[in-house]
N, C-alpha and C positions, 0 to 999 in steps of 0.2 A: 265523776268521784261524787261521792254523797256528800249532805250537807254538811257531817258532823266533819271531812273532812276537809268542806272549805270553810266551813267557821278553820279551824287548828290554821287554816299557809296564811287566812288571811289573819289571825293572831304573831302567828311569824313574822309576818311583814312587819305590822304595825308594832309590838316589839319591834322590828327593826330598826325602824322608822323613827320611831321612841332613843337608839340609843346612838344612833347615828342620826342627826337629823340631814347630813350629807351625801349618805349613802343615798339611791338612786332606785326608786320598786321596781322592781319588773314582774308586772301585774298584767303586760298584756300576756305571758305565762301561765296565767291561773285562768281560772273558767269563769263563767257569766255570776257567780252567787260568790266567787272571789270576791270577785271588781266591787260588786254592787257594798261590801259588805267598807272595802277598803274605802271606797273613794266617800260611801259614806258617813266614816265613821268620819275622816278626813273635811265634811265640807261641812257636818255640824260636829266642829270640835266643842267648840262654846258650847254649846245647845246642850250636848252631851254632859261635857263636864261640869257643869251649872244643877244640870239633874243632880249626878253622883256624887256632887257636897253637897247638898242642899238635902240627903238619907242619911253622910253620913254622922256618927256619935262620939264625940272625940276624936276625932280622925283630920287630916286635910287633907287633898287629892295628891301635897306634894308632898304629906309621907310617908301615901299605897304604893308598895314595890310598883317592880313597871312591869311584873307578867301581871298580878291583882288589875293594876289598869288597863293596862289593856286589851284584858277577860273581860273589865267593867265596861268599857268600851261599847268593848261591839253587841255583848248584851245588853244596855244599855239605847241602842243602835237599832236592835231588832224590835224587842217592845215599844222603841218609842214612834219609829219605821214604818217598822212592814208589819202588814192585821194581818197576810198567809201564816202567819209562827204563833202557836198558841206561847203563854204567857212562862207556862210550865217546860217548855220542853227548846225554851232558849235557858232560864235558870237553870235547870239538867244540864245542855250544853257546854253552858260556862259550870259550874260548880265538876263536870269530869276536864277539864281542859287546865281549872285551877291544882286537880289532882295532880294531873299531870308533866305541872311543870312551875306550878307553884312549892311551897312550903306543907309540912302536915296540916298547918289552921287554914293552906290559905282556902277552901275547899267550904270550909263552914263562914270567912269571912264575907266572900264572897255572894251563896247562897244570906248568908245577913243583908246585907247591901241591895241585895237583888229584890229581895221580899219587902223589903222596905217602897224601894218603888216602883215594885205592884201594885199596894196597895192605896194608889196617888189614890 
């Protein structure tokens, strides 16, 4: 499984968790990178959400659609906690997920927020 596929699987798991807190995640069947992302996002959720919130303009985290929120959390985790992934790769992968699962403006929104985060 490629890292892109692992990110997509992590996105689906985190999105499902956001939709239904009671649902158990099936991480055992996931590859190492998917598990790392999901566990990292959950473990650092407060810090990640604060980073995202600090870089929003005219938005609050609660107003962001669940698709974009899950994508932003994954990319923010990669940008903040994983040194072996170039910033551009994290942003591009997030934008691709936004194009695939969000609406027509999702990619632009995700790109804008992540661009601000990487200019820290």
